[in-house]
VEXDREN-2710 file (C-alpha; in Angstrom, 1 decimal):
% VEXDREN-2710
k/r/px/py/pz
1/MET/215.4/71.5/170.9
2/THR/217.7/68.5/170.7
3/GLU/214.9/66.1/171.1
4/ASN/213.0/67.8/168.3
5/PHE/216.0/67.7/166.2
6/TYR/216.4/63.9/166.6
7/TRP/212.7/63.4/166.2
8/ASP/212.8/65.2/162.8
9/ILE/215.7/63.1/161.6
10/SER/213.9/59.9/162.6
11/GLU/210.7/61.0/161.0
12/ASN/212.4/62.0/157.8
13/LEU/214.3/58.7/157.7
14/CYS/211.0/56.8/157.9
15/ILE/209.5/58.9/155.2
16/PHE/212.6/58.4/153.0
17/ALA/212.4/54.6/153.6
18/PHE/208.7/54.6/152.7
19/LEU/209.3/56.6/149.5
20/LYS/212.3/54.5/148.6
21/ASN/210.4/51.2/148.9
22/ASN/207.5/52.5/146.9
23/ALA/209.8/54.0/144.2
24/LYS/211.4/50.6/143.9
25/ASN/208.0/49.0/143.3
26/MET/207.2/51.7/140.8
27/ASN/210.4/51.0/138.9
28/ASN/209.7/47.3/138.5
29/ILE/209.8/46.4/134.8
30/ILE/207.0/44.3/133.2
31/ILE/207.5/42.6/129.9
32/THR/204.2/41.2/128.5
33/ILE/204.3/38.6/125.7
34/ASN/201.3/37.8/123.7
35/ARG/201.7/35.0/121.2
36/GLU/200.0/32.9/118.5
37/CYS/199.7/29.2/119.2
38/GLY/202.8/27.3/118.0
39/SER/204.9/30.5/117.6
40/GLY/207.2/29.6/120.4
41/GLY/206.3/32.6/122.5
42/LYS/206.5/30.8/125.8
43/GLU/210.0/29.4/125.0
44/ILE/211.1/32.9/124.0
45/ALA/209.7/34.3/127.3
46/LEU/211.7/31.7/129.3
47/ARG/214.9/32.4/127.5
48/LEU/214.4/36.1/127.9
49/GLY/213.7/35.6/131.6
50/GLU/217.0/33.8/132.0
51/LYS/219.0/36.6/130.2
52/LEU/217.3/39.4/132.2
53/GLY/217.0/37.5/135.5
54/PHE/213.2/38.0/135.5
55/LYS/210.7/35.5/136.7
56/VAL/208.2/34.3/134.0
57/TYR/204.5/34.0/134.8
58/GLY/202.0/32.3/132.6
59/ARG/199.5/29.5/132.7
60/GLU/200.7/28.2/136.1
61/LEU/198.8/31.1/137.7
62/LEU/195.6/29.3/136.7
63/GLU/196.3/26.5/139.2
64/THR/195.8/28.8/142.2
65/ILE/192.6/30.2/140.6
66/ALA/191.3/26.8/139.7
67/GLU/191.6/25.7/143.4
68/LYS/189.5/28.8/144.4
69/TYR/186.7/27.9/142.1
70/ASN/187.1/24.1/142.5
71/ILE/187.3/23.5/138.7
72/SER/189.9/22.2/136.3
73/ILE/192.2/24.4/134.2
74/GLU/190.6/22.9/131.1
75/GLU/187.2/24.0/132.4
76/MET/188.6/27.5/133.0
77/ASP/189.9/27.6/129.4
78/ARG/186.4/26.7/128.2
79/ILE/184.8/29.4/130.3
80/LYS/187.3/32.1/129.2
81/ALA/186.6/31.3/125.6
82/GLN/182.8/31.8/126.0
83/LYS/181.4/35.0/124.5
84/SER/179.9/37.0/127.3
85/ASN/178.5/40.4/128.1
86/TRP/177.6/42.4/131.3
87/TRP/173.9/41.5/131.0
88/SER/174.4/37.8/130.8
89/ASP/176.8/37.9/133.8
90/PHE/174.4/40.0/135.8
91/CYS/171.6/37.5/135.1
92/ARG/173.8/34.6/136.1
93/PHE/174.8/36.4/139.3
94/TYR/171.1/37.2/140.1
95/THR/170.0/33.7/139.4
96/GLN/172.7/32.3/141.7
97/PHE/172.5/34.8/144.5
98/GLY/169.0/36.3/144.3
99/ALA/167.9/34.6/147.5
100/ALA/169.8/36.1/150.5
101/SER/169.6/32.7/152.3
102/GLN/171.7/31.1/149.5
103/ILE/174.6/33.6/149.5
104/ASP/176.6/31.6/152.1
105/THR/175.8/28.2/150.7
106/LEU/176.3/28.6/146.9
107/GLU/179.7/28.7/145.2
108/PRO/179.9/31.5/142.5
109/ARG/180.1/30.1/139.0
110/PRO/183.1/31.8/137.3
111/THR/182.7/33.9/134.2
112/PRO/185.3/35.1/131.7
113/GLN/185.4/38.4/133.5
114/SER/185.7/37.0/137.0
115/LEU/188.6/34.8/135.9
116/TYR/190.3/37.7/134.3
117/TYR/189.9/39.8/137.4
118/ALA/191.4/37.1/139.5
119/GLU/194.4/36.8/137.2
120/GLU/194.7/40.6/137.0
121/GLN/194.9/40.9/140.8
122/MET/197.5/38.2/141.1
123/LEU/199.7/39.7/138.3
124/ARG/199.5/43.2/139.8
125/GLU/200.6/41.9/143.1
126/LEU/203.5/40.0/141.6
127/ALA/204.5/43.0/139.5
128/ALA/204.5/45.2/142.6
129/GLN/207.1/42.9/144.2
130/GLU/209.5/42.4/141.3
131/SER/210.3/42.8/137.6
132/CYS/208.8/40.0/135.6
133/ILE/207.7/38.6/132.3
134/VAL/204.0/37.9/131.8
135/VAL/203.0/35.4/129.1
136/GLY/199.5/35.8/127.8
137/ARG/196.9/36.5/130.5
138/ALA/196.0/39.7/128.6
139/GLY/199.0/41.3/130.2
140/PHE/199.2/44.0/127.5
141/HIS/195.8/45.2/128.7
142/ILE/196.4/44.9/132.4
143/PHE/199.6/46.9/132.3
144/ARG/198.7/49.2/129.3
145/ASN/199.1/52.3/131.4
146/ASN/202.3/51.3/133.2
147/PRO/205.2/53.4/132.0
148/ASN/207.6/50.6/132.9
149/ALA/205.9/48.0/130.8
150/LEU/207.0/46.7/127.4
151/HIS/204.5/44.8/125.2
152/LEU/205.4/42.1/122.6
153/LEU/203.4/40.1/120.2
154/ILE/205.1/36.9/118.9
155/THR/203.8/35.5/115.6
156/ALA/204.9/33.0/113.0
157/ASP/203.7/31.7/109.7
158/ARG/200.7/29.4/109.9
159/ASN/202.5/26.3/108.5
160/ALA/205.5/26.8/110.8
161/ARG/203.1/27.0/113.8
162/ILE/201.2/23.9/112.8
163/ASN/204.5/21.9/112.2
164/ARG/205.8/23.0/115.6
165/ILE/202.6/21.9/117.4
166/SER/202.6/18.6/115.5
167/GLN/206.1/17.8/116.6
168/LYS/205.7/19.1/120.2
169/GLU/202.5/17.3/120.9
170/ASN/203.3/14.3/118.7
171/ILE/200.1/14.6/116.7
172/SER/199.2/14.6/113.0
173/LEU/199.2/17.8/110.9
174/ASP/195.4/17.7/110.7
175/GLU/195.1/17.4/114.4
176/ALA/197.7/20.2/114.9
177/THR/195.8/22.4/112.5
178/LYS/192.6/22.0/114.4
179/LEU/194.4/22.6/117.7
180/VAL/196.1/25.8/116.6
181/GLU/192.9/27.2/115.2
182/HIS/191.0/26.3/118.3
183/ILE/193.5/27.8/120.7
184/ASP/193.9/31.0/118.7
185/LYS/190.1/31.4/118.5
186/GLU/189.8/30.9/122.3
187/ARG/192.5/33.5/123.1
188/GLU/191.0/36.0/120.7
189/THR/187.5/35.6/122.2
190/PHE/188.8/36.0/125.7
191/THR/190.7/39.1/124.8
192/GLN/187.7/40.7/123.1
193/ASN/185.6/39.8/126.1
194/ILE/187.7/41.6/128.7
195/ALA/189.6/44.2/126.7
196/ASN/187.1/45.0/123.9
197/VAL/190.1/44.9/121.4
198/SER/191.6/42.3/119.1
199/ARG/194.8/40.8/120.3
200/TYR/196.0/41.1/116.7
201/ASP/195.7/44.9/116.8
202/THR/199.4/46.0/116.6
203/ARG/198.6/49.2/118.4
204/ASN/198.6/47.1/121.6
205/TYR/202.3/46.4/121.4
206/ASP/205.7/48.0/121.3
207/PHE/207.2/45.1/119.2
208/VAL/205.5/42.7/116.8
209/LEU/207.8/40.0/115.8
210/ASN/207.4/37.2/113.1
211/VAL/209.8/34.6/114.4
212/THR/209.5/32.1/111.5
213/ASP/212.9/30.6/110.9
214/MET/214.6/32.9/113.4
215/SER/217.1/31.7/116.0
216/PHE/215.5/32.1/119.4
217/ASP/218.9/32.6/121.0
218/MET/219.7/35.5/118.7
219/LEU/216.2/36.9/119.1
220/THR/216.2/36.9/122.9
221/GLU/219.7/38.4/123.0
222/LEU/218.5/41.2/120.7
223/LEU/215.4/41.7/122.9
224/ALA/217.4/41.6/126.1
225/LYS/219.9/44.2/124.7
226/ASN/217.1/46.6/123.8
227/ILE/215.3/46.1/127.1
228/ARG/218.5/46.8/129.1
229/HIS/219.1/49.9/127.0
230/LYS/215.5/51.2/127.3
231/PHE/215.3/50.7/131.1
232/HIS/219.0/51.4/131.9
233/LEU/219.6/48.0/133.4
END
């Protein structure tokens, strides 16, 4: 009887510890920030991360994936911006791996979808370990059903974005204009490829903020205050 009593306690403690650890993972907070090129979304994310004590994940995730596929990050950006569909991906896969003898010798050529799935897996693993901020990477779509996720879209007036990029990259306004338009188009194409929605659809987000002429310090303090209130931090 005594042995059974102690066994039950031990077993219940193990179950309690298991549930506690999983509950902790489930309570992790994910803030996703989508942004227009030149809006300052990455800077806002970094400042918000400092205020909340959250790690910020963005473009650096691509380095690990680039090593896997043995390509440059620039090539990955180009691939992600390609318009694609399931049939073209299937044909590409069949062409590369149709012969069984080649399966072990050929490296798969990445597609927009395969790159997205690689990023998605990494982000889900990171979010399961800790609260974090995800910049871009279609985070709003990956965590769309997560009750502890908050989604932001950062925008700014076109001229303000162009001027910001011109100063940041030390390029002319004409060059900055082309760069802003190119990057925005690439991001929109990628989002439509993998999520079948426009990243400009405000229904994807909890907050849509035009930050033109706004103080980033005041903005991040406001966001941090509301996030703490919402999630009882």
